[in-house]
C-alpha positions in Angstrom: 22.9 37.9 32.9 25.0 40.6 31.1 22.4 43.0 29.2 22.8 45.4 26.4 20.0 48.0 25.8 20.2 50.5 22.5 17.9 53.1 22.1 18.1 54.3 25.5 17.5 57.6 25.8 14.2 56.9 24.2 10.5 56.7 26.5 10.8 52.9 27.1 14.7 53.0 27.0 14.8 55.6 29.7 12.1 53.6 31.7 14.3 50.2 31.6 17.6 51.8 32.9 15.9 53.2 35.7 13.8 49.6 35.9 17.3 47.2 35.5 19.7 49.4 38.2 20.3 46.7 39.6 21.6 44.4 36.7 24.8 44.6 35.0 23.8 46.6 32.0 24.8 48.5 28.9 23.2 51.1 27.2 23.9 52.7 23.8 21.7 56.1 22.6 21.3 57.2 19.4 24.6 59.4 19.3 26.7 56.0 20.9 25.2 53.5 18.0 23.0 55.1 14.5 21.1 52.0 14.3 20.3 53.3 10.5 24.2 53.2 9.4 24.1 49.0 9.2 27.8 48.1 9.3 27.9 50.6 12.1 25.8 48.0 14.1 27.6 45.2 12.6 31.1 46.0 13.9 29.7 47.1 17.4 28.6 43.5 18.1 32.4 42.2 16.8 34.2 40.7 19.8 31.1 41.3 22.0 28.9 38.6 23.6 25.6 39.5 26.0 22.7 37.3 27.3 20.2 39.5 25.7 19.8 43.2 23.6 16.5 44.9 24.3 16.0 46.9 21.2 14.2 49.6 21.9 14.8 51.8 18.3 12.5 52.8 16.2 11.1 55.2 14.3 7.9 56.3 15.7 6.7 59.9 14.2 3.5 58.3 12.9 3.0 61.6 10.4 6.4 61.6 9.4 6.4 58.3 8.9 4.3 59.3 5.9 7.4 61.6 4.3 10.2 60.0 5.5 9.6 56.1 4.5 12.8 54.8 3.7 14.3 55.9 6.5 10.9 54.7 9.0 11.7 51.5 6.4 15.2 51.2 7.4 14.4 51.6 11.4 11.6 49.8 11.9 12.0 46.6 9.2 15.5 46.7 7.7 17.9 46.9 11.0 15.8 44.9 13.4 16.1 42.0 10.9 19.9 42.6 10.6 20.4 43.0 14.2 18.5 39.8 14.7 21.0 38.3 12.4 23.6 39.0 14.3 22.2 38.0 17.4 21.0 34.6 15.9 24.9 33.7 15.5 25.8 35.1 18.9 23.6 33.2 20.6 21.7 36.4 22.0 18.3 36.1 22.9 16.7 39.7 21.7 13.2 42.0 23.6 11.9 44.1 20.3 9.1 46.6 20.3 6.7 46.5 17.9 2.9 48.3 18.4 -0.6 48.3 18.7 -0.5 49.8 14.9 -0.3 46.7 13.1 -4.0 46.7 13.4 -6.9 48.2 11.0 -8.9 49.0 14.3 -12.1 47.6 12.9 -12.8 44.9 15.6 -15.0 45.3 17.9 -13.5 42.9 20.5 -9.6 42.0 21.3 -7.0 41.8 19.4 -5.0 38.4 20.0 -1.5 37.7 19.1 -3.0 35.6 16.1 -5.5 38.1 14.3 -4.7 39.4 11.2 -3.0 42.2 10.8 -4.1 44.8 8.7 -1.5 48.2 9.1 -3.4 51.5 8.0 0.1 54.1 8.2 3.8 53.5 6.8 4.7 53.5 10.7 2.5 49.9 11.0 3.4 49.0 8.0 7.4 48.9 9.0 7.1 47.5 11.8 5.0 45.0 11.1 7.6 44.3 8.2 10.1 44.2 11.4 8.3 42.0 13.7 7.7 39.0 10.6 11.3 39.5 9.7 13.1 38.4 13.1 10.4 35.6 13.4 12.1 33.9 10.5 15.5 34.3 12.3 14.4 31.6 14.9 16.4 33.6 17.5 15.1 33.5 21.0 13.2 35.9 22.8 10.1 38.2 22.4 8.5 40.9 20.4 6.6 43.2 23.0 3.6 45.0 21.2 2.6 47.8 23.0 -0.1 50.8 22.5 -0.3 54.3 22.9 3.1 54.4 25.0 3.5 57.5 27.2 6.6 58.7 29.2 8.7 61.5 30.8 9.8 62.7 27.3 8.5 66.3 25.3 6.7 64.3 22.6 4.9 62.1 25.3 1.4 62.6 25.0 1.4 64.0 28.7 3.9 66.4 28.4 2.5 68.1 25.3 -0.8 68.4 27.9 0.5 69.5 30.0 2.6 71.8 28.6 -0.5 73.3 26.9 -2.0 73.9 30.4 1.2 75.8 31.3 1.0 77.7 28.8 -2.8 78.7 29.3 -3.3 77.0 25.7 -7.3 75.6 25.2 -6.8 71.6 25.7 -8.2 70.3 22.5 -8.2 66.9 22.7 -9.0 63.6 20.1 -12.6 61.8 21.4 -13.0 59.2 18.3 -9.8 57.0 18.8 -9.6 54.7 21.3 -6.9 52.2 22.8 -5.2 51.4 26.0 -2.2 54.5 27.2 0.5 52.2 28.5 3.3 54.2 30.8 7.0 53.8 30.0 7.7 52.2 33.5 4.7 49.6 33.3 6.7 48.2 29.8 10.0 47.9 31.6 8.8 46.4 34.5 7.1 43.8 32.5 10.0 43.8 30.5 12.6 43.0 34.0 9.9 40.1 34.3 10.3 38.6 31.3 14.4 38.8 31.9 13.8 37.0 35.0 12.2 33.7 33.4 14.4 30.2 33.0 14.2 28.3 29.9 13.7 31.4 27.4 12.2 29.9 24.3 12.0 30.8 20.4 10.8 34.0 19.5 7.4 35.0 20.1 4.7 37.8 20.0 3.4 38.8 22.4 0.7 41.7 23.6 1.8 43.7 26.9 -0.8 46.4 27.1 -2.9 47.2 30.2 -6.5 46.3 30.8 -9.9 48.4 29.4 -9.8 51.1 26.6 -10.7 54.6 26.7 -10.7 57.6 24.0 -8.1 60.2 24.1 -10.4 63.0 25.2 -11.1 59.9 28.5 -7.4 59.5 29.1 -6.3 63.2 29.5 -9.3 64.0 31.5 -8.2 61.0 33.5 -4.9 62.8 34.0 -6.1 66.0 34.7 -8.5 64.4 38.0 -5.3 62.9 39.2 -3.6 65.9 39.2 -6.2 67.6 40.5 -6.1 70.4 37.4 -9.3 72.3 36.9 -9.0 72.9 33.1 -11.4 72.3 30.4 -11.2 69.9 27.4 -12.6 70.2 23.9 -13.6 67.0 22.3 -12.9 66.8 18.6 -12.7 64.6 16.1 -9.9 63.1 14.3 -10.7 65.1 10.6 -10.6 68.1 13.0 -6.4 68.3 12.7 -4.1 67.9 10.5 -2.2 64.3 11.0 -0.8 62.7 7.4 -1.0 59.3 8.8 -4.7 57.4 9.5 -5.0 55.9 12.3 -6.8 52.6 13.3 -10.8 54.7 15.3 -10.0 51.6 18.2 -7.7 48.4 19.0 -7.7 46.6 22.6 -4.9 44.2 22.5 -5.8 40.5 24.6 -2.6 40.2 26.8 -3.9 36.9 28.4 -0.7 34.9 26.7 1.8 37.3 28.4 -0.6 37.2 31.4 -0.7 33.2 31.5 3.7 33.5 31.0 4.3 35.4 34.0 1.9 34.0 36.3 0.2 37.7 36.8 -3.0 39.8 36.4 -2.1 43.3 34.0 -4.0 46.5 36.6 -6.3 49.0 34.4 -5.1 51.8 32.3 -6.2 53.7 35.2 -4.1 52.4 37.6 -1.0 52.3 35.7 -1.1 55.6 35.1 -1.7 56.4 38.7 1.0 54.1 39.2 3.4 56.1 37.1 2.1 60.0 38.5 3.5 58.6 41.6 6.6 57.5 40.4 6.9 61.0 39.2 
């Protein structure tokens, strides 16, 4: 099986390289393939052949997307559309990552794949446009909606928390946004399991999220507990911080469809965090 990973220097991309080290993979970072240059993307695939392309490229800066609307739309919607058209012609399957931010967070219970999207910000709107444009191509593969991704990158939530601890700064963490933290290594592990499936079908959306949910404050508190760091945290409200983009207040993705496909049961976010810290 020949696999190409696009976006290898991001949180998910770097985790994929580690997880798929025993596979025949190629990987490209943003310096090797500029996905905002659609002509460059088209030219790259001339005379190429892959079984799977994993797209880990996205414009993920939620607040900056409110300012750089065109760039966010290009990377999150237009580029995935063009990529899916190319792969359909190549008879190549696609794995693409989406987000829980396609929902508005007003439901008290779980969000399923068929739940009605209503994104609150440009990031969520452009990611939803990308999902819909890929689905129209009817190529084979998976669109995986993930939530609150963290990994071993400077802009990751946990690394920001650790940097504040190292700099002896007071920890101030939002307590009124609720979701499910998901490590990039867990996403990579589930992606590998999907690659191992036979009889791949036309592309569908699947939710990929551990069980249970928490606030950012609860997440930071559990991180400190597992790391045995004794440091007080101050709870703050969303309105206390300067965020350009509106966030959904509470989203829990229900992953039962993906669990059934893989004949497995996903762990809780606490177990995923514990595994992530043990792997580092």
